[in-house]
C-alpha positions in Angstrom: 166.6 46.3 92.8 167.1 49.8 91.6 164.4 52.4 92.2 164.3 55.8 90.5 164.3 58.5 93.1 160.9 60.0 93.6 160.5 63.4 92.0 157.5 65.4 93.2 155.5 67.3 90.7 156.7 70.8 90.2 154.4 73.3 91.8 153.4 75.8 89.3 152.2 79.3 90.1 148.6 79.5 91.2 146.4 80.5 88.4 145.1 83.9 89.0 141.5 84.5 88.1 141.0 87.1 85.5 138.6 89.9 85.5 136.4 88.1 83.0 136.0 85.1 85.3 135.1 87.3 88.3 132.6 89.2 86.2 131.0 85.9 85.0 130.7 84.6 88.5 129.2 87.9 89.7 126.7 87.9 86.9 125.7 84.3 87.7 125.2 85.2 91.3 123.1 88.2 90.4 121.0 86.1 88.0 120.4 83.5 90.8 119.4 86.3 93.3 117.0 87.9 90.7 115.5 84.5 90.0 114.8 83.8 93.7 113.4 87.3 94.2 111.2 86.9 91.1 109.9 83.5 92.4 109.2 85.0 95.8 107.3 87.9 94.3 105.3 85.6 92.0 103.9 83.6 94.9 100.2 84.6 95.0 99.0 86.3 98.2 96.2 83.8 98.5 98.8 81.0 98.9 99.3 82.2 102.5 95.6 82.2 103.4 95.9 79.2 105.5 94.4 79.2 109.0 96.9 78.1 111.7 96.1 74.7 113.1 94.4 74.4 116.5 93.3 78.1 116.6 89.8 79.5 116.3 90.2 82.9 114.6 86.5 83.4 113.7 87.4 83.9 110.0 84.9 85.5 107.6 84.5 83.3 104.5 84.4 84.6 101.0 86.8 87.6 101.2 89.0 88.1 98.1 92.4 86.4 98.2 94.3 89.0 96.2 95.5 90.7 99.4 96.8 89.2 102.7 95.8 91.0 105.9 98.4 90.9 108.6 97.8 92.2 112.1 100.6 94.6 113.3 100.7 94.9 117.1 102.6 97.3 119.2 102.8 96.4 122.9 103.7 99.1 125.4 106.3 97.6 127.7 107.3 100.9 129.2 104.7 101.1 131.9 104.7 98.8 134.9 102.1 96.0 134.5 101.1 97.2 131.0 99.6 94.2 129.1 97.4 95.9 126.6 98.2 96.5 123.0 99.1 100.1 122.4 99.0 100.0 118.6 96.6 97.9 116.5 97.1 98.1 112.7 96.2 95.9 109.7 98.7 95.7 106.9 97.1 94.6 103.6 99.6 93.4 101.1 99.0 92.4 97.5 100.5 92.9 94.0 101.2 96.6 93.7 99.5 97.5 96.9 100.4 98.1 100.5 97.5 99.5 102.6 97.6 100.3 106.3 94.6 100.4 108.5 94.7 101.7 112.1 92.0 100.4 114.5 91.5 102.7 117.5 92.5 100.9 120.6 89.6 102.5 122.7 86.9 101.0 120.3 84.3 99.0 122.2 84.1 95.5 120.9 82.8 92.1 121.9 85.8 90.1 123.0 85.0 86.3 122.7 84.5 84.8 126.1 85.1 88.1 127.9 82.2 90.4 127.1 82.3 93.9 125.9 85.4 95.9 126.4 88.0 98.1 124.7 89.9 96.5 121.8 93.3 96.9 123.5 92.0 94.6 126.3 91.8 91.7 123.9 95.6 91.3 124.0 95.6 91.0 127.8 93.0 88.2 127.5 94.7 86.1 124.9 97.6 87.7 123.1 97.7 88.3 119.4 95.4 85.4 118.6 92.6 86.9 120.6 93.1 90.3 118.9 92.8 88.6 115.5 89.7 86.7 116.5 88.1 89.9 118.0 88.7 91.9 114.9 87.5 89.1 112.6 84.3 88.6 114.6 83.4 92.2 115.0 84.4 93.7 111.7 83.9 90.6 109.4 87.6 90.2 108.5 89.9 87.2 107.8 93.2 88.1 109.6 95.3 84.9 110.1 98.8 86.3 110.6 100.4 88.8 112.9 103.7 90.5 113.7 104.2 91.9 117.2 106.8 94.3 118.6 107.3 96.1 121.8 109.0 99.6 121.8 112.5 98.2 122.4 112.1 95.9 119.3 110.7 98.8 117.3 113.7 101.0 118.2 116.1 98.1 117.3 114.5 97.7 113.9 114.7 101.4 113.1 118.4 101.5 114.2 119.1 98.5 112.0 118.1 100.5 108.9 120.0 103.6 110.0 117.1 105.6 111.4 114.2 107.4 109.6 113.3 110.9 108.4 109.9 112.3 109.6 108.3 115.7 109.4 107.6 116.8 113.0 106.1 120.0 114.6 107.7 121.9 117.5 105.1 120.5 119.8 105.9 117.0 118.7 109.6 117.6 119.2 109.1 118.8 122.8 106.8 115.9 123.6 109.1 113.4 121.9 112.0 114.5 124.1 109.8 114.2 127.3 108.7 110.8 126.3 112.3 109.6 125.9 113.0 110.7 129.4 110.0 108.9 130.7 111.2 105.7 129.0 114.8 105.8 130.3 114.1 103.2 133.0 113.7 100.6 130.2 116.2 101.9 127.6 119.2 102.9 129.7 120.0 99.4 131.0 120.0 98.3 127.3 122.8 100.7 126.4 120.6 103.4 124.8 121.5 107.0 125.2 118.6 109.5 124.7 119.7 112.2 122.3 117.6 115.3 122.4 115.9 116.3 119.2 116.7 120.0 118.7 115.1 120.7 115.3 111.6 120.4 113.8 110.2 120.7 110.3 110.4 118.5 107.2 112.4 115.2 107.1 114.0 115.4 110.5 116.4 112.4 111.1 115.4 110.3 114.1 117.2 107.3 115.5 115.4 104.2 116.9 114.7 105.6 120.4 113.5 108.9 119.1 111.3 107.4 116.4 109.7 104.9 118.9 109.0 107.9 121.3 107.4 109.8 118.4 105.0 106.9 117.9 103.9 107.1 121.6 103.0 110.8 121.5 99.4 111.4 122.6 99.2 114.1 125.2 99.5 117.1 122.9 96.4 116.2 120.8 94.5 112.9 120.7 94.6 109.2 120.1 93.4 109.9 116.5 96.6 111.8 115.9 98.7 109.1 117.6 97.4 106.4 115.2 98.2 108.8 112.3 101.8 109.2 113.6 102.1 105.4 113.9 101.1 105.0 110.3 103.5 107.8 109.3 106.3 105.9 111.0 105.6 102.6 109.2 105.6 104.5 105.9 108.9 106.1 106.8 110.4 102.7 107.7 109.4 101.3 104.3 110.7 104.4 102.5 114.1 104.0 104.2 114.4 100.3 103.4 113.4 100.9 99.8 116.1 103.5 99.4 118.8 101.2 100.9 118.0 97.8 99.3 121.3 98.1 97.4 123.2 97.9 100.7 123.8 94.3 101.7 125.0 95.3 105.2 121.7 97.1 105.9 119.7 94.1 104.6 121.7 91.7 106.8 121.3 93.9 109.9 117.5 94.2 109.3 117.1 90.5 108.7 118.9 89.6 111.9 117.0 92.2 114.0 113.6 91.1 112.7 114.5 87.5 113.4 115.6 88.3 117.0 113.1 91.0 117.9 109.8 90.5 116.1 107.3 87.9 117.3 105.2 86.5 114.5 103.4 83.4 113.3 104.5 83.8 109.7 107.1 81.5 108.1 110.3 82.9 106.6 108.8 82.2 103.1 105.7 84.3 104.0 107.8 87.1 105.4 110.1 87.3 102.4 107.3 87.1 99.8 104.9 89.6 101.5 107.8 91.8 102.4 109.0 92.0 98.8 105.5 92.9 97.7 105.2 95.6 100.3 108.6 97.1 99.3 107.6 97.2 95.6 104.1 98.5 96.2 104.8 102.3 96.0 103.0 104.7 98.3 101.3 103.6 101.5 97.6 104.2 101.5 96.0 104.7 104.9 92.6 104.2 106.7 91.3 104.4 110.2 88.6 102.3 111.8 86.0 103.0 113.0 85.3 105.4 110.1 83.7 108.8 110.6 79.9 108.7 111.1 80.0 105.1 112.4 80.7 105.7 116.1 80.2 108.0 119.1 83.1 109.3 121.3 82.6 110.2 124.9 86.3 111.0 125.4 87.1 107.6 127.0 85.8 105.1 124.5 84.4 104.8 121.0 81.0 103.1 120.7 80.5 101.7 117.2 77.0 102.3 115.9 77.5 100.4 112.6 79.9 97.5 112.2 78.6 96.9 108.6 79.7 100.4 107.6 83.2 99.7 108.9 83.3 96.3 107.2 82.2 97.9 103.9 84.8 100.7 104.3 87.6 98.2 104.8 86.5 96.1 101.9 86.4 99.1 99.6 89.8 100.4 100.8 91.6 97.1 100.6 90.0 95.3 97.7 88.1 98.0 95.8 
């Protein structure tokens, strides 16, 4: 029997994609990204007002659902045995709004199950959940979610976005440098090198370690000013992210750092939706609790004389 010899198919030259095909695929990918971003932004803030299971947060009923209040906690890990929260802030996020409220850590409050003490002691008694419950019970709030960082995590997040620009005084510059030296025990083993800040004035560039040290400054003035500096830093971080959203490398670094370094009870969907709303909200409005005229200060603690006044001030600030 005779068989024709097998002749394989002639291999033609690989078809090269033209510019038009690349452009079409690029536009399709962009359209998908914009659709996803649009859907994330469209998710109502009230959709995330779901109390975590198995946790008593002493929520106040009846508060509006057009903003979500997220507890931001900074824990000072630079002092031996430090277990108290060094920074306590509430980020209120809604459509077209991002409002930041500092709660003074030396405010006397009733901590559930532990009597009357300073607010920053609540973290030592029960972590972020106890801080949320304490704030809700004393000020009539409905905080269900939190994001917690220590100063190493804060430095990493700031480095991931390429640093920040902040207006600092000469006194702040000197104290910032001293604070970095005090923290070298923690940062040096992690590969950080403290670079001295030599300039002061408007929009001074700070890396992660410098900016984290700026947020810790207290000795040159007061805790009132420190909370102001902490809010200034959050605003500077948002500003830097907004100006670099076009940079996929920065976005990827930030996402990886947040995932690895930030402790939170929020889902990825919640982080993305609320994060997008915060980035598109414009300027950051700020408040401090307790408000003026509602407390006495003996230099060591703040004794609140009217919790209703603070609840009303918060409601007006966030929802009014």
